[in-house]
C-alpha positions in Angstrom: 90.6 78.4 97.6 92.1 79.2 100.8 94.1 76.0 102.2 94.4 75.2 105.7 97.5 76.0 107.8 99.3 73.8 109.8 102.7 73.8 111.6 105.9 71.8 109.6 105.9 69.3 112.7 108.9 67.7 111.1 110.6 71.1 111.0 109.8 72.0 114.3 111.1 68.4 116.1 114.2 68.8 114.1 114.7 72.5 115.5 113.9 71.3 118.8 116.4 68.7 118.5 119.0 70.8 117.8 118.3 73.2 120.8 117.8 70.4 123.0 114.3 71.5 124.2 111.1 69.5 124.8 107.9 71.1 123.7 107.1 72.3 127.1 110.4 74.2 126.9 109.4 75.7 123.9 105.8 76.9 125.1 107.7 78.5 128.2 110.0 80.5 125.9 107.0 81.3 123.3 104.7 82.2 126.5 102.2 79.8 126.0 100.6 76.5 127.6 101.9 73.3 126.9 99.0 72.3 125.7 98.7 74.8 122.9 101.8 73.7 121.6 100.4 70.5 121.7 97.7 71.7 119.7 99.9 73.2 117.3 101.4 70.3 116.5 98.6 67.9 116.5 97.1 70.6 113.5 94.1 71.0 115.9 95.1 74.8 116.2 97.7 77.2 114.4 99.2 80.3 116.4 98.5 83.6 116.3 100.8 86.0 114.0 102.7 87.0 117.3 103.4 83.8 118.3 104.0 82.7 115.2 106.6 85.2 114.7 108.2 84.3 117.9 108.3 80.3 116.6 109.9 81.4 113.6 113.1 83.5 115.5 113.6 80.9 118.3 113.2 77.8 115.8 115.3 79.9 113.5 113.1 78.9 110.7 111.7 80.7 107.7 107.9 80.9 107.3 108.1 78.7 104.2 109.6 75.9 106.5 107.6 76.7 109.5 104.1 76.7 108.0 102.7 74.0 105.7 100.2 74.3 102.9 100.8 78.0 102.7 99.1 78.8 99.0 97.6 81.9 100.6 100.3 83.4 102.1 100.5 87.3 102.2 103.0 88.7 100.0 105.2 91.4 101.1 107.4 93.9 99.6 109.3 96.8 101.6 110.0 100.2 100.1 113.5 100.0 102.0 115.4 103.2 103.4 118.8 103.6 101.4 121.1 100.8 101.8 118.7 99.0 104.2 118.8 95.2 103.9 115.5 92.8 104.2 116.3 90.3 106.7 114.5 87.4 107.2 112.9 88.8 110.2 111.8 91.5 108.6 109.8 89.4 106.1 108.6 87.2 108.9 107.2 90.3 110.8 105.3 91.3 107.7 103.9 88.3 106.7 102.8 88.2 110.2 101.0 91.6 110.2 99.3 90.4 106.8 97.9 87.3 108.4 96.4 89.4 110.9 94.9 91.9 108.4 92.9 88.7 106.8 89.6 88.9 109.5 89.5 92.9 108.5 88.8 92.2 104.5 85.1 91.2 105.1 84.7 94.5 106.4 86.4 96.7 103.6 84.3 97.4 100.2 83.5 94.8 97.8 86.4 93.6 95.6 86.3 95.4 91.9 86.3 93.3 88.7 88.5 96.1 86.8 91.7 96.7 87.7 94.8 98.0 85.9 97.4 95.6 85.1 100.7 95.9 83.5 101.1 92.6 81.9 104.6 92.9 80.6 106.5 95.2 82.5 109.9 96.0 81.6 112.9 98.7 82.7 114.0 99.0 78.9 113.2 102.8 78.3 110.9 103.1 75.7 108.7 100.0 77.1 108.7 101.8 80.5 107.6 105.1 79.0 105.1 103.5 77.0 103.7 101.9 80.2 103.8 105.2 81.8 102.0 106.9 79.2 99.4 104.6 79.3 98.9 104.8 82.9 98.6 109.0 82.5 96.0 108.7 79.8 94.0 106.3 82.2 94.3 109.1 84.9 93.8 112.0 82.4 96.9 113.5 83.2 98.7 115.6 80.4 102.2 114.5 79.1 103.3 117.7 80.5 101.2 118.0 83.9 102.2 117.6 87.2 100.9 114.2 89.0 99.0 114.8 91.9 98.6 113.2 95.3 94.7 113.0 95.0 95.3 111.1 91.3 97.5 108.3 93.1 95.4 107.9 96.1 92.2 107.8 93.8 94.1 105.0 91.7 94.8 103.1 95.0 91.1 102.8 95.8 90.6 102.0 92.4 92.8 99.0 92.7 91.4 97.6 95.8 94.8 99.1 97.9 93.8 100.1 101.3 96.2 103.0 102.5 97.4 102.4 105.7 99.2 105.9 107.1 101.3 105.5 110.0 103.9 107.2 112.0 107.4 105.2 112.4 109.7 107.5 112.5 112.5 108.8 110.2 115.3 106.4 111.4 114.1 103.8 113.5 112.6 101.8 110.5 114.2 99.7 107.6 111.6 100.5 105.8 109.9 103.7 104.0 106.5 101.7 102.9 105.5 98.2 103.4 103.3 96.2 100.7 101.2 93.3 101.8 99.0 91.5 99.2 96.6 89.0 100.1 96.2 86.7 96.8 93.4 84.9 98.0 91.3 87.7 99.1 92.6 90.0 96.3 93.4 92.8 98.6 96.4 94.7 98.6 97.4 97.0 102.2 99.9 99.7 101.6 101.4 101.1 104.8 103.1 104.4 104.4 105.3 106.2 106.7 104.1 110.0 107.2 107.4 110.5 109.1 109.2 111.3 105.4 110.4 114.3 103.6 107.7 115.5 101.3 109.6 115.4 98.1 110.2 111.8 98.4 106.7 110.9 99.2 105.2 111.3 96.0 108.0 109.0 94.8 107.1 106.4 97.6 103.5 106.3 96.5 104.1 105.8 92.6 106.7 103.1 94.0 103.5 101.0 95.6 101.3 101.8 92.9 103.7 100.3 90.5 103.5 97.0 92.7 99.8 97.2 92.6 99.9 97.1 88.8 102.2 94.3 88.7 100.9 91.7 91.3 103.0 88.7 90.2 106.3 90.7 90.8 105.3 91.6 94.6 108.2 90.4 97.0 110.9 89.9 94.1 114.1 92.1 93.1 112.8 92.4 89.8 109.5 94.0 90.8 111.5 96.6 93.2 113.7 97.4 90.2 110.8 97.9 87.7 108.6 99.5 90.9 111.4 102.5 91.3 111.7 102.9 87.7 107.9 103.0 87.0 107.9 105.4 89.8 110.3 108.2 88.5 109.1 107.9 85.0 105.4 108.1 86.1 106.4 111.6 87.9 108.7 113.0 85.5 107.9 111.4 81.9 110.0 111.5 78.9 108.3 115.0 77.4 109.1 116.6 80.8 112.6 115.3 80.7 113.0 116.1 77.2 112.3 120.1 77.6 114.4 120.1 81.3 117.3 118.2 79.5 117.4 121.0 76.8 117.2 124.0 79.1 119.9 122.4 81.3 122.1 121.8 78.9 121.7 125.3 77.4 122.8 126.9 80.9 126.7 128.1 80.8 127.4 126.9 83.9 126.6 124.2 86.4 124.7 126.4 88.9 122.1 127.3 85.9 122.0 123.6 85.1 121.2 122.9 89.1 118.8 125.7 89.2 116.7 124.3 86.0 116.5 121.0 87.9 115.6 122.6 91.2 112.9 124.5 89.3 111.4 121.6 87.7 111.2 119.7 91.0 109.6 122.3 92.7 107.1 122.6 90.0 106.2 118.8 90.3 106.9 118.4 94.0 108.9 115.8 93.5 112.8 115.2 94.7 115.4 116.7 92.7 117.0 113.5 92.6 114.1 112.1 90.5 114.2 115.0 88.1 118.0 114.5 87.3 117.4 110.7 87.4 114.8 111.0 84.5 116.9 113.6 82.7 119.9 111.2 82.8 117.9 108.4 81.7 116.5 110.2 78.9 119.9 111.5 77.5 121.2 108.0 77.7 118.3 106.6 75.9 118.8 109.0 72.8 122.5 109.1 73.0 122.4 112.9 74.2 124.5 115.3 76.1 124.7 114.4 79.9 124.3 116.9 82.3 127.1 118.4 84.1 125.9 118.0 87.3 127.5 115.2 89.4 125.9 112.9 92.1 127.7 114.4 94.7 127.0 117.9 94.0 123.5 117.0 93.4 123.2 115.3 96.9 124.5 118.0 98.5 122.0 120.4 97.2 119.5 118.2 97.7 120.1 117.9 101.5 120.4 121.7 101.9 116.8 121.8 100.1 115.1 119.5 102.5 111.3 120.4 103.0 109.0 119.2 105.6 108.0 115.7 107.3 104.5 114.9 105.9 103.5 114.6 109.2 104.4 118.2 110.1 102.4 119.3 107.0 99.2 117.0 107.7 98.8 117.8 111.4 98.8 120.6 113.5 100.5 118.8 116.6 102.6 115.9 116.2 102.2 113.1 117.2 98.6 114.1 116.3 95.5 113.1 118.6 93.9 109.7 118.0 90.8 111.6 116.2 92.9 114.2 113.9 95.3 110.9 112.7 91.9 108.7 111.7 90.2 111.7 110.7 93.6 112.1 107.9 93.3 108.6 107.1 89.7 109.1 105.8 90.2 112.5 104.3 93.5 112.9 102.9 94.0 109.3 102.3 90.5 108.2 101.2 91.4 105.1 103.5 88.5 102.4 104.3 90.8 101.1 107.2 90.1 102.6 110.2 86.4 102.3 109.4 86.6 98.8 108.9 88.9 98.4 111.6 86.0 100.2 113.6 83.4 97.5 112.7 85.5 94.8 113.5 86.7 95.8 116.9 83.0 96.5 117.7 81.9 93.5 116.2 84.5 91.1 117.5 85.2 92.9 120.7 88.9 93.1 119.6 91.5 94.0 122.3 94.3 96.6 122.0 96.8 93.9 121.1 95.6 93.5 117.7 96.1 97.6 117.1 99.7 97.1 118.6 100.4 94.2 116.2 98.6 94.9 113.1 99.9 98.9 113.0 103.2 97.8 114.5 103.0 100.3 117.0 103.6 101.1 120.9 100.9 99.9 123.5 100.5 103.6 124.5 99.5 105.0 121.0 97.5 101.4 120.2 95.7 102.2 123.3 94.7 105.7 122.4 93.7 104.6 119.1 91.5 101.7 120.5 89.7 103.9 122.9 89.0 106.2 120.0 87.4 103.5 117.7 85.3 102.1 120.3 84.3 105.1 121.9 
């Protein structure tokens, strides 16, 4: 059951007292009329997501404090870049995007009743490998086979996870991917940044798939730890790690060992780091001889061996034209997002601002997409 949302009047009033502001002053800073704030405070209306984000920022309140009765609040998780830190502002913005996605849900295909659930997720080596074997068996993928993009994408669809491809740049964002679960609707939206290196992209997709399989861990630190562990094991499981370890440790030089790691990475279309970590984990679990390759030497080679960006592979020109971008979402990612979005825009005559906020893109890009969708 979806509960009615309303602002926490006591928390808002307390914050206004600290600032020394009136409700009219708050309205001025948020960019609405004083009557709008009055309606919010009385509970007769609720702020739009962009205004909700402004309120949280201005009043320095977390969403949990600002909004009451949030049993249906979106649950968010980030695939962060490197050592990037997730702040309350990041989380608030993602929650606001999740709230904006709700009107789109009725335009999506009906929710499926059968989904894959990992009931007891664990990063312990044997338990993790058992979970991976079950998933690979379900996907009809052999122990020695490379996991294809099509396998992962199809599995998202089977579990009511809607892929939203985006082009957020290589360095401007704090996250590589964003996971938004709408618990009341039982629908998940997965934002995947196409401006990333191809060898890392498959790992991010598997990381997000782990979140889909473990919804109760979404947004929690243990969920992130499991998702990372699961992604690596799914891409390069125990049997492959065993063979690679035997070949690598049989080499007489560190250069020869590195060549083995590179070959396995290229054959599986995954990063050198994933291969290295899975072999290392295998050796640790079984008490075998470790690799001679060091983290420092691995990262030096990895930096030199970077492939193309996913966006460069998918599109003839970057940035792509709106019709090419939409077609890519439909075909390459089997996503119902833009089809549903087009129907909603036409039915509700929703403006450009909605696209700008729900995709977190510039107004220029949103305008171009909007024009293409309503044409």
